[in-house]
N, C-alpha and C positions, 0 to 999 in steps of 0.2 A: 379500498373504496372503489366502487364502480363509477362509470361515467355519469350515471343519473345522480349519484350522491354529490359528485363534484359540481355538477350543474346547479343542484339545489342550493348548495352552500354559496356558490357564486351569485345567484340571484338574491339570496338573503342579504348578502353584503351590499349588493346594488341597491336594495331597498333601504338599507341603513344610510346610504348617501355619503360614505367616506371614500373619496377618490383613491387614496393610497391603498386601502384594502381592496378596492375594486380592481385596480390595475394588477395588484399582486395575485389575487385569486384567479383572475382571468389568464394571467401569464402562466401560473402553475397549471391551470386546466389545459391551456394550449400545449405546453410542454408535455403534459401527461398524454394527451391524445396523439400528438405527433410520435412520441416514443412507442406508444401502444400500437399505432398503425404500422410503424416500421417493423416492429418485432413480430406482429401478426403476419405481415407480408413475408417476412423471412421464414416464419414457421410453415407457411403454405408451400414455399418453394422447397422445403426440405421435409417431405412427408415421412422419410425413413431415416434411421440413424446413419451417420457417415461411416466411412471405412475405419476411422479411428475409434469407433464405438461411442462417440459423443451424441447425446440426445439433445439436438438443437432446440427442440420444443421445450424441454425442461429448463434449458439455459434462458430461453426467451421469457418464460414465466418468472424465473428468479430475477432477471433484470427488470421486468415490468413491476414486480413487487418492490424492488429497490427504488425505482423511479417514483412509485406511488408514495413510499415512506419519505423520500426526499421532498416531494411536492408538499406533503403534509407539514413537514418541518419548516419549509420555506413559507408556507401560508401562515402557520402559527407565529413565526417570527414577525411578519408584517402585521398580523392581527394585534399582537401585543404592542408593537410600536404605534399602530394606528389608534389604540385605546388611549395612549398618552398624548398623542398629537392634538386631538380635539380640545382637551383640557388646556393645553399650552396655547392653542390658538385663541380660545375664549379669554384666557388671562391677558394675552397680548392685546386683544380687541377692546376689552373693558378693564384696562389697567387702572389700579387705584392711583397711579401717578398721572393719569390723563387729566389735564387741566382744562379741557374744553368745556364750555358752559352749554350743556345740552338742554337744560331747563329753559333757557332763554330762547330756544328755537320755537317754543310753543307760541301761538298767537296770544294777543292780550286777553281775549275773552276767556281762554282756558286758564291763564294765570290768575285772572281776577276771580274766576270760579274757585280755584284752589284757595286763594287768600280769603274768600268769604267764609270758610270754615274755621279760620284761625281767630283767636282772640285779637281784637283790634290793636292792642299794644304790640303784639308780635308781627302783625301784618304791616304796621307802620315801620317797624324796625328793618323790614326787607329793603328799605330805600338805600341802604349802604352796600347792598350786594354788588350792584353794577349800575352803570349809567342809565340803562334802560329801566331799571327798577326805581329810579329816584322819584318819579312822579306817578308811578303806577297805582299806588295805594290811594291816591286822591280820587280815583274813580271807583272805589269800593261801594258796593250796594248794601253792605251789612255793617252793623255796629254791634259787636259783642264785647261787653265790658263788665267789669266787676272790681270791687275794692281789693279782693284777695291777691290780685296780680301786681299790687303796688306796695312799696315799703311804707309809704305814708300818704296822707290825703293830698299833699302838695303835688306829688307825682301824678295822682289821678286827675286833678284839676288841670295840670299842665298838658296832659295828653288830650283831654276833652277840648280845651281851648284851641290847641293846635289842630286837632282833627276837624272841628267845625269851622275854624277860621281859614284853613287852606285847602280843603277838599273841593272838588269840582261841583259847584252848586247846581249845575245842569243835570247831574246824575241823581236819579231818585234814590232815596234811602229805603230800600224795600224791606229790610229786616232789622229789628231792634231786639237785642237780648240783653237785659239788665239783671244782674244778680247781686244782691246785697247780703253779705255774710257776717260782717264784723262791725261796720261803722253805723252808729245810731243816728247821725245827723244827715242822712242821705236824701231826705225828701226835697230839699232845695235843688240838689243835683238831678234828681229824678224829674222834677218839673222842667228844668232846663232841657234835659235830653228828650223828653216826650214832646215838648213844644217844637223842638227842632225837627223831630221825626214827623210830626203831624203836618208841618209846613213843607215837607219834602216828599210827600206822597207815599208814606210808609204803608206797607201791605200786611206785614206780620210783626206782632209785638209779643214778647214774652218777658214777664217781670216776676221775679221770685224775691220776696223781701220778708223781713222778720215782722215788721209792724207797720201798718198804715191805718190810721183812725178812720179816714174817709178820703175818697177821691176828690181832688180839687176840680174846679170848674174848667181848668185847661184840658182835662181829660174827657170832656163831654162830647166832642164832635170830631169826626174825621170821615171824609167821603171815600177814601181809598182803602181803608182798613178792611181786610178780609179775615184775618185770624188774630184773636186776642186771647192770651194766656196770662192770668194774674193769680198768683198763689201767695197767700200770707201764711207764715208759719203758725201752725196750731200750737197753743189754744188762743192766739190773738184773733180778734174779730174786726171786720171792716164793714162799714155800712155801704151797701150798693146803691148808687144813685138811680133815680127813676127817670132821668131826663137824658140818657145817653142817645146820641144820634150817630149810628154807624150803619148807613143804608146798604153797604156792600158786605157786611159781616156774614160769614158762612160758618165759622168755627169759633166756639167760645168755651173757655175753661176757667172756672172760678173755684178758688180754694179758700175756705174759712171766711165766707161772706154772710152777712145778715141782710134780709130783705124786709123793708118797711112797707107800710100801707100806702097806696097811691091816693090820688084825689078821689077816686071812685070807691074808696073803702076796701079795695081788694089788694092782694099781693100778687101782682102779675107783671114781673119785671122784664119779660122777654117778648112781649107782643109787638114791640116797636121794631124788632129785627126781622124784616120782611124776607130776607134771604137765608136765614139761619138754617144750617143743615145738620151740624153736630153740636151737641151741648153736653158738657161734663161738669157736674156739681160735686165738689169734694168738701164734706163737712159744712155744708151751707144750710141755713134754716130761716124761717120766717119769724118775725117778731110778734109779740102780743097774741101768741097761740093761734094765729091765722093760718089758713090753708095756703100752701105755696102753689100757685096756679102756673102751670107751664102750658102756654098757649102759642102754637105756631103751626101754620098750615104747610110749611116747607120742611119742618124738622123730620129727619129720617133716622138719626142716631142719638140715643139718649143714654147717658151713664150717670147714675146717682150713687155716690160713695159716701155712706152715712154710717161710719164705723165707730162713733164715739157715744157712749151712753151719757156722757156729761151734757150733751146737747139736748137730751130729752127727745120726746116724740115730735115728729113734724109730719103733717099730713100733706100729701101731694095730690093735686087735681090735674089730670092730663087732658088737654084738648089738642091732640096731635093726630089728625086723621091719616097722615101719611107716614107714621112712625113704622120703621122696619126692624130696627135693632134696639133692644132694651136690655140694659145691664143694671142690676141693683146689687150693692154690697153693703151690708150693715146689719142693724138690729131688725127683728122680724118685720117684714113690710106689709103684713096683712092689713093692719089698721091704716097704714099710710096710703095705700092705693085703693082701698075699698070704696064703694059708693057708686051710684048710677052715673055720676058725671064722668068717671074715668072710662076711657075708651082705649082698649088695647087690641081690638079686633084686627088691625092692620099689621100687627107685629108678626114677623116671620122668624126672628131669632131672639130668644130671651135667655138671659143668664142671671140667676139669683143665688147669691152667696149670703147665707144667714150667719151672723156672729152671735153666739150665745153668751149670756152673762156668766154661766157656770162652766 
């Protein structure tokens, strides 16, 4: 190997950042250059064969080749040793037997953000980890709860009582996520939970339940709510009230709801939401064969998922001058959206998925 090759290998190892290999390679390269320089100088001093008939030039070249092979072996030895050493150092640095609590080094805001993604039952159980975690859960800004995480109803009620009774009341409850999967008598608990959320400045609510006949009066007003997701398992139906007051609401998802006629004889349930930006309707319909009027000057995203023939035809009237994105999925929408009252001229992105009966 020539000098340039040794230099290239040395700099490659330098870029890899292993000090053991770097020192070894540079040492080999230095030894190689010193031997080569000495032998080259000796060859210049002896331009002719000596009296004994020995060719010093040939001897010098043979010695130089031997030194080169030795340097290669020396470098390869340290290279193989260096490959093992980093793994050993990483294992020693992050040993599984290291009992240091590195997670607690994070500030409270980071830990609370991590806990906000957990089911509330498991977030509360972190109080046994260490002294610092004992009261950390009391400042949670989210409540994610469901019956499936408890063996019986008593355990569910015990957690809810403890959570509401001991949490820091000065901390706003920004997120409520309630999922009912197996218990049929959940409505009394839902009322209790929603009332608490409304009185603690909740911003986002998601509720997935099997059956709700109608929303109670406790659900009618909240000044801080910006996102509302309510889905009732199909084919159950729920009557949507006409007197909801959510002045800050920007996102609304409704699943399996029926809309009745208001005092003006029209089905226009969304006109009271002055900041509504996104609306998703899944298997929703109007009663008494009335047209469902969607009227909003701020609405920019509308999705209608109407994929059940059992619901029959439902005609939609759109008064949405700023609508940009429109998505329709379900039975043929020609009759549903036709008419001079519907205005889709502002739509920039439209997706229509037609479900055929055959």
